[in-house]
N, CA and C atoms as a LAMMPS dump frame, in Angstrom:
ITEM: TIMESTEP
0
ITEM: NUMBER OF ATOMS
546
ITEM: BOX BOUNDS ff ff ff
-5.0000000000000000e+02 5.0000000000000000e+02
-5.0000000000000000e+02 5.0000000000000000e+02
-5.0000000000000000e+02 5.0000000000000000e+02
ITEM: ATOMS id mol type element x y z
1 1 1 N 411.179 -78.001 365.62
2 1 2 C 410.579 -76.874 366.345
3 1 3 C 409.31 -77.378 367.041
4 2 1 N 409.399 -77.504 368.36
5 2 2 C 408.276 -78.028 369.147
6 2 3 C 407.055 -77.125 369.071
7 3 1 N 407.267 -75.83 368.984
8 3 2 C 406.133 -74.9 368.933
9 3 3 C 405.373 -75.036 367.618
10 4 1 N 406.103 -75.264 366.534
11 4 2 C 405.479 -75.355 365.218
12 4 3 C 404.567 -76.573 365.103
13 5 1 N 404.807 -77.595 365.895
14 5 2 C 403.973 -78.797 365.839
15 5 3 C 402.555 -78.53 366.336
16 6 1 N 402.403 -77.486 367.167
17 6 2 C 401.078 -77.062 367.601
18 6 3 C 400.485 -77.829 368.761
19 7 1 N 401.151 -78.83 369.279
20 7 2 C 400.59 -79.59 370.394
21 7 3 C 401.273 -79.251 371.724
22 8 1 N 401.736 -78.036 371.818
23 8 2 C 402.482 -77.598 373.007
24 8 3 C 401.566 -77.285 374.188
25 9 1 N 400.35 -76.86 373.948
26 9 2 C 399.386 -76.578 375.021
27 9 3 C 399.546 -75.228 375.69
28 10 1 N 400.389 -74.368 375.115
29 10 2 C 400.579 -73.032 375.706
30 10 3 C 399.326 -72.186 375.482
31 11 1 N 398.884 -71.543 376.528
32 11 2 C 397.668 -70.724 376.435
33 11 3 C 397.896 -69.469 375.6
34 12 1 N 399.038 -68.797 375.797
35 12 2 C 399.287 -67.543 375.085
36 12 3 C 400.287 -67.72 373.947
37 13 1 N 401.548 -67.946 374.284
38 13 2 C 402.538 -68.1 373.214
39 13 3 C 403.569 -69.157 373.586
40 14 1 N 404.193 -69.698 372.561
41 14 2 C 405.185 -70.758 372.714
42 14 3 C 406.517 -70.252 372.17
43 15 1 N 407.595 -70.475 372.937
44 15 2 C 408.934 -70.088 372.495
45 15 3 C 409.775 -71.367 372.437
46 16 1 N 410.312 -71.662 371.244
47 16 2 C 411.11 -72.881 371.064
48 16 3 C 412.503 -72.701 371.634
49 17 1 N 413.005 -73.789 372.222
50 17 2 C 414.41 -73.835 372.63
51 17 3 C 415.028 -74.995 371.851
52 18 1 N 416.282 -75.338 372.105
53 18 2 C 416.991 -76.35 371.301
54 18 3 C 416.19 -77.631 371.097
55 19 1 N 415.814 -78.27 372.16
56 19 2 C 415.106 -79.536 372
57 19 3 C 413.786 -79.559 372.763
58 20 1 N 413.284 -78.351 373.099
59 20 2 C 412.045 -78.272 373.861
60 20 3 C 411.353 -76.946 373.561
61 21 1 N 410.489 -76.526 374.436
62 21 2 C 409.792 -75.243 374.29
63 21 3 C 409.451 -74.707 375.676
64 22 1 N 409.115 -73.424 375.715
65 22 2 C 408.695 -72.758 376.949
66 22 3 C 407.461 -71.93 376.625
67 23 1 N 406.474 -71.998 377.497
68 23 2 C 405.28 -71.163 377.322
69 23 3 C 405.535 -69.795 377.941
70 24 1 N 405.031 -68.767 377.282
71 24 2 C 405.116 -67.403 377.81
72 24 3 C 403.733 -66.772 377.785
73 25 1 N 403.569 -65.779 378.644
74 25 2 C 402.276 -65.086 378.74
75 25 3 C 402.386 -63.681 378.176
76 26 1 N 401.254 -63.163 377.744
77 26 2 C 401.202 -61.793 377.233
78 26 3 C 401.433 -60.807 378.371
79 27 1 N 401.7 -59.579 377.999
80 27 2 C 401.892 -58.484 378.958
81 27 3 C 400.717 -58.42 379.932
82 28 1 N 401.019 -58.284 381.217
83 28 2 C 399.976 -58.186 382.232
84 28 3 C 399.536 -59.528 382.788
85 29 1 N 400.152 -60.622 382.294
86 29 2 C 399.817 -61.971 382.761
87 29 3 C 401.08 -62.656 383.264
88 30 1 N 400.888 -63.66 384.114
89 30 2 C 402.014 -64.471 384.566
90 30 3 C 401.666 -65.946 384.372
91 31 1 N 402.723 -66.734 384.168
92 31 2 C 402.561 -68.164 383.922
93 31 3 C 402.158 -68.878 385.208
94 32 1 N 401.153 -69.722 385.096
95 32 2 C 400.727 -70.523 386.256
96 32 3 C 401.753 -71.635 386.497
97 33 1 N 401.592 -72.308 387.62
98 33 2 C 402.527 -73.37 388.012
99 33 3 C 402.539 -74.549 387.045
100 34 1 N 401.462 -74.71 386.267
101 34 2 C 401.437 -75.822 385.302
102 34 3 C 402.357 -75.572 384.112
103 35 1 N 402.915 -74.334 384.024
104 35 2 C 403.851 -74.002 382.954
105 35 3 C 403.206 -73.782 381.601
106 36 1 N 401.88 -73.81 381.532
107 36 2 C 401.195 -73.681 380.243
108 36 3 C 400.115 -72.593 380.226
109 37 1 N 399.375 -72.477 381.307
110 37 2 C 398.282 -71.5 381.338
111 37 3 C 398.735 -70.224 382.041
112 38 1 N 397.998 -69.165 381.767
113 38 2 C 398.366 -67.847 382.286
114 38 3 C 397.243 -67.28 383.143
115 39 1 N 397.626 -66.442 384.069
116 39 2 C 396.627 -65.71 384.855
117 39 3 C 397.035 -64.243 384.89
118 40 1 N 396.02 -63.41 385.004
119 40 2 C 396.275 -61.971 385.049
120 40 3 C 397.103 -61.659 386.29
121 41 1 N 398.057 -60.739 386.131
122 41 2 C 398.857 -60.31 387.277
123 41 3 C 397.953 -59.686 388.323
124 42 1 N 398.291 -59.867 389.556
125 42 2 C 397.568 -59.231 390.654
126 42 3 C 398.124 -57.819 390.786
127 43 1 N 397.455 -56.873 390.118
128 43 2 C 397.93 -55.493 390.112
129 43 3 C 398.009 -54.959 391.536
130 44 1 N 397.064 -55.361 392.36
131 44 2 C 397.054 -54.882 393.745
132 44 3 C 398.307 -55.317 394.5
133 45 1 N 398.835 -56.503 394.173
134 45 2 C 400.051 -56.989 394.831
135 45 3 C 401.306 -56.409 394.187
136 46 1 N 401.22 -56.097 392.891
137 46 2 C 402.404 -55.705 392.137
138 46 3 C 402.807 -54.246 392.303
139 47 1 N 401.853 -53.388 392.668
140 47 2 C 402.175 -51.957 392.749
141 47 3 C 401.757 -51.389 394.098
142 48 1 N 402.244 -50.192 394.378
143 48 2 C 401.812 -49.471 395.576
144 48 3 C 400.546 -48.714 395.192
145 49 1 N 399.396 -49.361 395.369
146 49 2 C 398.121 -48.823 394.894
147 49 3 C 397.603 -47.669 395.738
148 50 1 N 397.924 -47.619 397.002
149 50 2 C 397.493 -46.521 397.865
150 50 3 C 396.071 -46.629 398.385
151 51 1 N 395.392 -47.757 398.132
152 51 2 C 394.032 -47.928 398.65
153 51 3 C 394.083 -48.011 400.174
154 52 1 N 393.247 -47.233 400.821
155 52 2 C 393.248 -47.228 402.282
156 52 3 C 392.698 -48.529 402.858
157 53 1 N 391.66 -49.085 402.236
158 53 2 C 391.047 -50.302 402.769
159 53 3 C 391.271 -51.51 401.871
160 54 1 N 390.599 -51.558 400.715
161 54 2 C 390.604 -52.758 399.877
162 54 3 C 390.978 -52.4 398.441
163 55 1 N 391.891 -53.184 397.866
164 55 2 C 392.255 -53.04 396.452
165 55 3 C 391.597 -54.187 395.692
166 56 1 N 390.902 -53.858 394.594
167 56 2 C 390.218 -54.869 393.785
168 56 3 C 390.782 -54.824 392.369
169 57 1 N 391.311 -55.957 391.904
170 57 2 C 391.843 -56.034 390.542
171 57 3 C 390.716 -55.905 389.531
172 58 1 N 390.984 -55.163 388.448
173 58 2 C 390.014 -55.046 387.36
174 58 3 C 390.778 -54.858 386.052
175 59 1 N 390.638 -55.816 385.148
176 59 2 C 391.359 -55.824 383.876
177 59 3 C 392.844 -55.572 384.113
178 60 1 N 393.39 -54.527 383.515
179 60 2 C 394.818 -54.229 383.681
180 60 3 C 395.045 -53.223 384.791
181 61 1 N 394.031 -52.951 385.574
182 61 2 C 394.122 -51.896 386.57
183 61 3 C 393.555 -52.377 387.898
184 62 1 N 393.083 -51.439 388.702
185 62 2 C 392.495 -51.766 389.994
186 62 3 C 391.55 -50.642 390.396
187 63 1 N 390.705 -50.934 391.352
188 63 2 C 389.878 -49.908 391.974
189 63 3 C 389.972 -50.1 393.475
190 64 1 N 389.729 -49.031 394.192
191 64 2 C 389.733 -49.091 395.647
192 64 3 C 388.295 -49.195 396.142
193 65 1 N 388.106 -49.95 397.21
194 65 2 C 386.805 -50.051 397.862
195 65 3 C 387 -49.867 399.354
196 66 1 N 385.902 -49.583 400.023
197 66 2 C 385.953 -49.346 401.463
198 66 3 C 385.182 -50.418 402.214
199 67 1 N 385.551 -50.596 403.464
200 67 2 C 384.842 -51.519 404.344
201 67 3 C 383.452 -50.973 404.636
202 68 1 N 382.555 -51.839 405.114
203 68 2 C 381.2 -51.421 405.451
204 68 3 C 381.249 -50.308 406.493
205 69 1 N 380.399 -49.307 406.312
206 69 2 C 380.37 -48.17 407.224
207 69 3 C 381.265 -47.031 406.772
208 70 1 N 381.928 -47.217 405.615
209 70 2 C 382.804 -46.193 405.056
210 70 3 C 382.418 -45.959 403.605
211 71 1 N 382.803 -44.794 403.083
212 71 2 C 382.589 -44.527 401.665
213 71 3 C 383.868 -43.972 401.073
214 72 1 N 384.064 -44.215 399.786
215 72 2 C 385.268 -43.801 399.089
216 72 3 C 385.299 -42.282 398.955
217 73 1 N 386.434 -41.691 399.3
218 73 2 C 386.607 -40.239 399.187
219 73 3 C 386.795 -39.87 397.717
220 74 1 N 386.8 -38.581 397.446
221 74 2 C 386.899 -38.071 396.079
222 74 3 C 388.179 -38.511 395.381
223 75 1 N 389.256 -38.742 396.15
224 75 2 C 390.526 -39.147 395.539
225 75 3 C 390.516 -40.596 395.058
226 76 1 N 389.443 -41.332 395.358
227 76 2 C 389.32 -42.709 394.907
228 76 3 C 390.196 -43.695 395.652
229 77 1 N 390.846 -43.248 396.733
230 77 2 C 391.76 -44.109 397.483
231 77 3 C 391.462 -44.139 398.979
232 78 1 N 391.191 -42.98 399.542
233 78 2 C 390.927 -42.905 400.98
234 78 3 C 389.469 -43.233 401.268
235 79 1 N 389.202 -43.634 402.508
236 79 2 C 387.844 -43.977 402.929
237 79 3 C 387.415 -43.063 404.068
238 80 1 N 386.176 -42.585 403.988
239 80 2 C 385.614 -41.733 405.042
240 80 3 C 384.522 -42.504 405.75
241 81 1 N 384.458 -42.312 407.05
242 81 2 C 383.412 -42.959 407.84
243 81 3 C 382.071 -42.329 407.475
244 82 1 N 381.081 -43.173 407.214
245 82 2 C 379.723 -42.687 406.96
246 82 3 C 379.154 -42.242 408.296
247 83 1 N 378.669 -41.044 408.327
248 83 2 C 378.147 -40.544 409.595
249 83 3 C 376.65 -40.331 409.5
250 84 1 N 376.009 -40.594 410.592
251 84 2 C 374.598 -40.273 410.717
252 84 3 C 374.522 -39.135 411.704
253 85 1 N 374.108 -37.999 411.231
254 85 2 C 374.041 -36.844 412.099
255 85 3 C 372.658 -36.247 412.087
256 86 1 N 372.51 -35.174 412.828
257 86 2 C 371.205 -34.517 412.854
258 86 3 C 370.857 -33.932 411.486
259 87 1 N 369.559 -33.876 411.213
260 87 2 C 369.09 -33.32 409.944
261 87 3 C 367.854 -32.469 410.215
262 88 1 N 367.816 -31.327 409.573
263 88 2 C 366.618 -30.489 409.559
264 88 3 C 366.065 -30.557 408.141
265 89 1 N 364.838 -31.026 408.011
266 89 2 C 364.212 -31.225 406.71
267 89 3 C 362.887 -30.483 406.684
268 90 1 N 362.734 -29.588 405.703
269 90 2 C 361.469 -28.867 405.553
270 90 3 C 360.881 -29.214 404.186
271 91 1 N 359.7 -29.795 404.2
272 91 2 C 358.975 -30.087 402.969
273 91 3 C 358.245 -28.831 402.534
274 92 1 N 358.315 -28.536 401.245
275 92 2 C 357.55 -27.439 400.652
276 92 3 C 356.58 -28.106 399.68
277 93 1 N 355.308 -28.167 400.082
278 93 2 C 354.292 -28.942 399.371
279 93 3 C 353.413 -28.037 398.519
280 94 1 N 353.262 -28.411 397.261
281 94 2 C 352.382 -27.687 396.346
282 94 3 C 350.934 -28.051 396.676
283 95 1 N 350.173 -27.057 397.12
284 95 2 C 348.76 -27.267 397.426
285 95 3 C 347.875 -26.531 396.44
286 96 1 N 348.428 -26.194 395.268
287 96 2 C 347.665 -25.417 394.285
288 96 3 C 346.686 -26.3 393.519
289 97 1 N 345.748 -25.632 392.848
290 97 2 C 344.725 -26.366 392.096
291 97 3 C 345.332 -27.161 390.945
292 98 1 N 346.509 -26.764 390.449
293 98 2 C 347.133 -27.504 389.343
294 98 3 C 347.552 -28.912 389.769
295 99 1 N 347.803 -29.113 391.058
296 99 2 C 348.179 -30.434 391.561
297 99 3 C 346.961 -31.356 391.632
298 100 1 N 345.861 -30.834 392.123
299 100 2 C 344.644 -31.629 392.281
300 100 3 C 344.62 -32.363 393.615
301 101 1 N 343.402 -32.58 394.129
302 101 2 C 343.249 -33.219 395.448
303 101 3 C 343.786 -34.642 395.488
304 102 1 N 343.583 -35.385 394.419
305 102 2 C 344.045 -36.777 394.395
306 102 3 C 345.571 -36.85 394.506
307 103 1 N 346.266 -36.022 393.733
308 103 2 C 347.73 -35.99 393.794
309 103 3 C 348.224 -35.417 395.115
310 104 1 N 347.458 -34.514 395.701
311 104 2 C 347.811 -33.963 397.007
312 104 3 C 347.867 -35.091 398.045
313 105 1 N 346.93 -36.024 397.959
314 105 2 C 346.923 -37.178 398.871
315 105 3 C 348.152 -38.067 398.641
316 106 1 N 348.565 -38.203 397.382
317 106 2 C 349.77 -38.979 397.064
318 106 3 C 350.998 -38.313 397.684
319 107 1 N 351.064 -36.988 397.603
320 107 2 C 352.178 -36.24 398.197
321 107 3 C 352.191 -36.447 399.712
322 108 1 N 351.033 -36.419 400.333
323 108 2 C 350.951 -36.649 401.783
324 108 3 C 351.471 -38.044 402.143
325 109 1 N 351.139 -39.037 401.33
326 109 2 C 351.645 -40.4 401.567
327 109 3 C 353.168 -40.45 401.436
328 110 1 N 353.7 -39.728 400.454
329 110 2 C 355.152 -39.666 400.266
330 110 3 C 355.824 -39.069 401.499
331 111 1 N 355.3 -37.944 401.971
332 111 2 C 355.856 -37.285 403.157
333 111 3 C 355.809 -38.235 404.355
334 112 1 N 354.695 -38.918 404.537
335 112 2 C 354.558 -39.879 405.636
336 112 3 C 355.609 -40.986 405.528
337 113 1 N 355.863 -41.455 404.318
338 113 2 C 356.888 -42.484 404.1
339 113 3 C 358.279 -42.008 404.48
340 114 1 N 358.592 -40.767 404.14
341 114 2 C 359.897 -40.2 404.51
342 114 3 C 359.99 -40.08 406.025
343 115 1 N 358.944 -39.585 406.656
344 115 2 C 358.932 -39.45 408.12
345 115 3 C 359.167 -40.815 408.775
346 116 1 N 358.534 -41.854 408.24
347 116 2 C 358.721 -43.214 408.771
348 116 3 C 360.171 -43.684 408.678
349 117 1 N 360.911 -43.179 407.699
350 117 2 C 362.291 -43.632 407.505
351 117 3 C 363.295 -42.888 408.388
352 118 1 N 362.829 -41.872 409.099
353 118 2 C 363.72 -41.051 409.929
354 118 3 C 363.534 -41.347 411.409
355 119 1 N 364.568 -41.053 412.18
356 119 2 C 364.466 -41.083 413.634
357 119 3 C 364.146 -39.66 414.057
358 120 1 N 362.915 -39.423 414.479
359 120 2 C 362.463 -38.075 414.815
360 120 3 C 362.8 -37.774 416.273
361 121 1 N 363.621 -36.747 416.464
362 121 2 C 363.939 -36.242 417.809
363 121 3 C 364.749 -34.966 417.63
364 122 1 N 364.816 -34.122 418.663
365 122 2 C 365.586 -32.881 418.537
366 122 3 C 367.06 -33.114 418.208
367 123 1 N 367.604 -34.274 418.572
368 123 2 C 369.017 -34.549 418.312
369 123 3 C 369.248 -35.391 417.055
370 124 1 N 368.184 -35.853 416.414
371 124 2 C 368.33 -36.672 415.199
372 124 3 C 367.723 -35.922 414.01
373 125 1 N 366.473 -36.201 413.687
374 125 2 C 365.823 -35.537 412.554
375 125 3 C 364.674 -34.675 413.047
376 126 1 N 364.678 -33.435 412.572
377 126 2 C 363.545 -32.537 412.815
378 126 3 C 362.934 -32.238 411.456
379 127 1 N 361.611 -32.213 411.405
380 127 2 C 360.922 -32.025 410.129
381 127 3 C 359.913 -30.901 410.254
382 128 1 N 359.867 -30.071 409.217
383 128 2 C 358.86 -29.028 409.102
384 128 3 C 358.138 -29.203 407.78
385 129 1 N 356.976 -28.544 407.654
386 129 2 C 356.219 -28.677 406.421
387 129 3 C 355.487 -27.382 406.113
388 130 1 N 355.664 -26.91 404.881
389 130 2 C 354.942 -25.744 404.372
390 130 3 C 354.066 -26.214 403.221
391 131 1 N 352.886 -25.614 403.115
392 131 2 C 352.035 -25.84 401.95
393 131 3 C 351.823 -24.48 401.302
394 132 1 N 351.826 -24.474 399.991
395 132 2 C 351.618 -23.199 399.309
396 132 3 C 350.624 -23.335 398.172
397 133 1 N 349.96 -22.226 397.92
398 133 2 C 349.174 -22.025 396.707
399 133 3 C 349.367 -20.545 396.397
400 134 1 N 348.342 -19.691 396.607
401 134 2 C 348.551 -18.245 396.445
402 134 3 C 349.177 -17.658 397.701
403 135 1 N 349.136 -18.396 398.802
404 135 2 C 349.765 -18.004 400.062
405 135 3 C 350.611 -19.17 400.548
406 136 1 N 351.402 -18.902 401.577
407 136 2 C 352.196 -19.966 402.192
408 136 3 C 351.637 -20.217 403.582
409 137 1 N 351.4 -21.478 403.889
410 137 2 C 350.896 -21.831 405.21
411 137 3 C 351.89 -22.802 405.859
412 138 1 N 352.364 -22.42 407.04
413 138 2 C 353.235 -23.316 407.794
414 138 3 C 352.349 -24.352 408.466
415 139 1 N 352.448 -25.589 408.028
416 139 2 C 351.656 -26.668 408.621
417 139 3 C 352.258 -27.073 409.963
418 140 1 N 353.592 -27.181 410.011
419 140 2 C 354.303 -27.35 411.28
420 140 3 C 355.771 -26.992 411.084
421 141 1 N 356.385 -26.512 412.159
422 141 2 C 357.783 -26.085 412.116
423 141 3 C 358.694 -27.227 412.561
424 142 1 N 359.981 -26.984 412.466
425 142 2 C 360.974 -27.963 412.902
426 142 3 C 360.84 -28.294 414.39
427 143 1 N 360.284 -27.362 415.161
428 143 2 C 360.214 -27.535 416.614
429 143 3 C 358.853 -28.026 417.121
430 144 1 N 357.865 -28.17 416.237
431 144 2 C 356.522 -28.538 416.691
432 144 3 C 356.401 -29.957 417.23
433 145 1 N 357.103 -30.907 416.632
434 145 2 C 356.9 -32.31 416.999
435 145 3 C 358.212 -33.009 417.321
436 146 1 N 358.162 -33.872 418.338
437 146 2 C 359.313 -34.693 418.698
438 146 3 C 359.051 -36.174 418.451
439 147 1 N 357.926 -36.486 417.817
440 147 2 C 357.629 -37.892 417.518
441 147 3 C 357.056 -38.007 416.109
442 148 1 N 357.385 -39.111 415.467
443 148 2 C 356.881 -39.368 414.117
444 148 3 C 355.366 -39.531 414.133
445 149 1 N 354.836 -40.126 415.199
446 149 2 C 353.394 -40.371 415.297
447 149 3 C 352.615 -39.058 415.208
448 150 1 N 353.009 -38.061 416.01
449 150 2 C 352.316 -36.767 415.998
450 150 3 C 352.499 -36.049 414.665
451 151 1 N 353.684 -36.168 414.108
452 151 2 C 353.975 -35.526 412.831
453 151 3 C 353.109 -36.121 411.717
454 152 1 N 352.993 -37.441 411.692
455 152 2 C 352.185 -38.107 410.663
456 152 3 C 350.703 -37.773 410.826
457 153 1 N 350.273 -37.588 412.055
458 153 2 C 348.885 -37.195 412.306
459 153 3 C 348.631 -35.805 411.711
460 154 1 N 349.593 -34.891 411.886
461 154 2 C 349.458 -33.54 411.328
462 154 3 C 349.417 -33.582 409.802
463 155 1 N 350.228 -34.442 409.195
464 155 2 C 350.222 -34.582 407.735
465 155 3 C 348.866 -35.117 407.276
466 156 1 N 348.348 -36.11 407.97
467 156 2 C 347.06 -36.714 407.6
468 156 3 C 345.919 -35.701 407.665
469 157 1 N 345.978 -34.773 408.631
470 157 2 C 344.911 -33.781 408.802
471 157 3 C 345.125 -32.511 407.979
472 158 1 N 346.201 -32.442 407.235
473 158 2 C 346.497 -31.26 406.432
474 158 3 C 345.438 -31.095 405.341
475 159 1 N 344.876 -29.899 405.225
476 159 2 C 343.818 -29.608 404.245
477 159 3 C 344.417 -29.019 402.97
478 160 1 N 343.905 -29.482 401.862
479 160 2 C 344.311 -29.029 400.533
480 160 3 C 343.862 -27.585 400.324
481 161 1 N 344.784 -26.71 399.9
482 161 2 C 344.457 -25.296 399.702
483 161 3 C 343.734 -25.06 398.372
484 162 1 N 344.247 -25.638 397.294
485 162 2 C 343.56 -25.645 396.01
486 162 3 C 343.358 -24.327 395.298
487 163 1 N 344.279 -23.41 395.385
488 163 2 C 344.151 -22.145 394.63
489 163 3 C 345.313 -22.047 393.652
490 164 1 N 345.742 -20.82 393.356
491 164 2 C 346.85 -20.596 392.424
492 164 3 C 348.181 -21.092 392.977
493 165 1 N 349.232 -20.914 392.189
494 165 2 C 350.544 -21.448 392.558
495 165 3 C 351.587 -20.345 392.644
496 166 1 N 352.138 -20.151 393.835
497 166 2 C 353.174 -19.137 394.064
498 166 3 C 354.422 -19.834 394.616
499 167 1 N 355.076 -20.609 393.775
500 167 2 C 356.232 -21.409 394.189
501 167 3 C 357.358 -20.54 394.729
502 168 1 N 357.658 -19.455 394.044
503 168 2 C 358.736 -18.563 394.478
504 168 3 C 358.503 -18.024 395.874
505 169 1 N 357.272 -17.636 396.155
506 169 2 C 356.909 -17.129 397.483
507 169 3 C 357.141 -18.207 398.545
508 170 1 N 356.79 -19.436 398.225
509 170 2 C 356.972 -20.544 399.17
510 170 3 C 358.448 -20.79 399.457
511 171 1 N 359.264 -20.776 398.431
512 171 2 C 360.696 -21 398.627
513 171 3 C 361.333 -19.861 399.41
514 172 1 N 360.906 -18.638 399.133
515 172 2 C 361.409 -17.479 399.882
516 172 3 C 361.027 -17.611 401.356
517 173 1 N 359.786 -17.988 401.613
518 173 2 C 359.295 -18.178 402.98
519 173 3 C 360.141 -19.237 403.702
520 174 1 N 360.379 -20.356 403.032
521 174 2 C 361.178 -21.422 403.635
522 174 3 C 362.582 -20.927 403.943
523 175 1 N 363.201 -20.272 402.987
524 175 2 C 364.572 -19.793 403.144
525 175 3 C 364.688 -18.797 404.294
526 176 1 N 363.731 -17.879 404.38
527 176 2 C 363.806 -16.81 405.379
528 176 3 C 363.323 -17.222 406.766
529 177 1 N 362.394 -18.178 406.858
530 177 2 C 361.762 -18.445 408.157
531 177 3 C 361.919 -19.853 408.715
532 178 1 N 362.111 -20.828 407.875
533 178 2 C 362.056 -22.21 408.365
534 178 3 C 363.294 -22.669 409.12
535 179 1 N 364.443 -22.11 408.822
536 179 2 C 365.673 -22.601 409.437
537 179 3 C 366.287 -21.614 410.421
538 180 1 N 365.512 -20.653 410.886
539 180 2 C 366.046 -19.671 411.832
540 180 3 C 366.075 -20.249 413.237
541 181 1 N 367.025 -19.777 414.039
542 181 2 C 367.129 -20.207 415.439
543 181 3 C 366.052 -19.511 416.247
544 182 1 N 365.653 -20.129 417.341
545 182 2 C 364.696 -19.434 418.198
546 182 3 C 363.792 -20.307 418.954
C-alpha cells in the first residue's frame, strides 16, 4: 500500500491503487497539475454567480464587487453608477451658552471644512446656516451665496448668541422655512 508508507506527498488525501496511488483533494478543491497539491476551486468560474461586474472568490463562496465609479446594489450582485448631483445642505448650529464660545469656534471651523469640500454653485451644492439659542437666527439661506469664499466669510463673522437652548424650535424653523421654493 503506497499510501500507508507515508511518502506519497499528497497534500490532502492519498488513494491506493494496485501498484501505485492517486492524490485526491477535499471538497471544494481541485488537484493541481503536479498531481499532489490542491487549490481551492474557482467558485466564480464554476457557477453562474450573477455578479454584474466582478466576482471575487472567498473561502467556499464568492462576493461581488463593482468597478470604480459604481457601488454594489442592495441585492449584492448589480452595480449602480455613483452619481454626484445637486445638494441642499442646511447647518443648524447650537449657539447656546451650554456650548460655550470656544466650542462655537470649533463648530465654525467644522462648517468651513465642509464648505471647502463642496462645489458651491446653484447647480451643485447650496448651503444655508441657522444658529439657535432661545431664538433662531438665519445666518444665510441656500440662495444667499454662490461661492465658497463668501460663504466662509459669513461663517467667520457669525456672532455667538450664548443664551438658552431651543433645539426643537430650530429644527422646526429649518423644516418649515429653509427648503421652501422661492
